[in-house]
N, C-alpha and C positions, 0 to 999 in steps of 0.2 A: 291742288294736289292734296291727297289724303295719305296718311301713314297708318297702316293697320298694325296693331300690337295684339298679341295673344298673351294674356297674363293669368297667372294662377291667383288663388285666394291670398297666399302668403306674399306674393310680389305686390299685389294691390294694397295690402295692409302696410307693407314696408314703405311703398312710395307715399302713401297717405301720411304715415308717421313723419317722414322727412318734409313733405310739403306743408304740414301744419306749422312748421317753423317760419314759413313765409310771412305769416301774420305778425311775427315778432320782430321783423327786420325794421330798422330805422329808416326814416325817409332820407333821401339823398338828393343832392343837387345835380348828380350825374344823370343825364337823360337815358343813357343806356341801362342803368340799374333800375330806373323807374319803369322802363318798358319791361324788363325781366319781372319786376314786381307785379305789374298789372297782368301779365300773362300768367304768372305764378298764382295769382288769386283765382283766375278762371280755372286753372288746372287743379288747384287745391279744392275748389268746390266740386269739380267733377269727380275727383277721386274720393273725396269725403262722402259724397252721396252714394257712390258705389260701394265703399267700405261699410257704410251703415246698413246698406241693403244686404250685404253679405253676412254681417253680424246678425241681423234679424232672421235671416233664413239659414243660419249655419246648421249643418248636418254632417254626420260622418260619411254619408254616401256621396257627397259632392265635393270632397276634399281635393280630388284630382281634376275636377272640372276646370276648364279654361274659359276665360271671358275675352271677348274681342273689344278692343278700344279703337275707335277711329279718331284720329287726331289730325287736325290740319297741320300742314308742313311747318308753319311757324310755331305751333304748339309743341310739336315733337322736337324741334330745334331748341326751343327755350327749355323744355323739360330736361333735355340732356344737360344743358349748361347749369340749370338750377340744381339738379341732383348732384352734379359734380361739386358745386359750391356748398351744398348742405350736407355732403357726405360725412363731414367731420362731426356733425351733430349727434351721431348715434355711436354707441359703443358695443351694441349687439352685433356679434359677428354674423349671425344668420341674416339679419336685416341688411348688413353690408354686402353679403353675398348676393342676395336678391336684387339689391340696387345696382351692384356691379353688372349682373346679368342683363338688366334692363338698359343700362347705359351702353353696354356692348351691342345689344340689339338695335337700339336707336341709332348708334353710330353706323352700323351696317346698313340700315334702311335709309339713312340720310346721305350716305355716300354715293 
């Protein structure tokens, strides 16, 4: 099963900012946390490469352009959980708004 997400530049950059904190998490003895970390690493790499591509090609003309992300069901499920966990790592209200919108979309698609 695939979950399709349509994201803007700002939302991709907001998710990338939060997922970069996955690399700073400490190792755990809990198997479930280790599963979240390993999926988080994959997602962080995926969003980081897309964010770098967007920064390189940034233009005033494609600010409103939306990009499709195709995630496997377990990736979308883990992304929702990871974003909720890492939500407190940012104080930027705009980033929080973007992340909340993505969490809501993921919740609707996974239901």
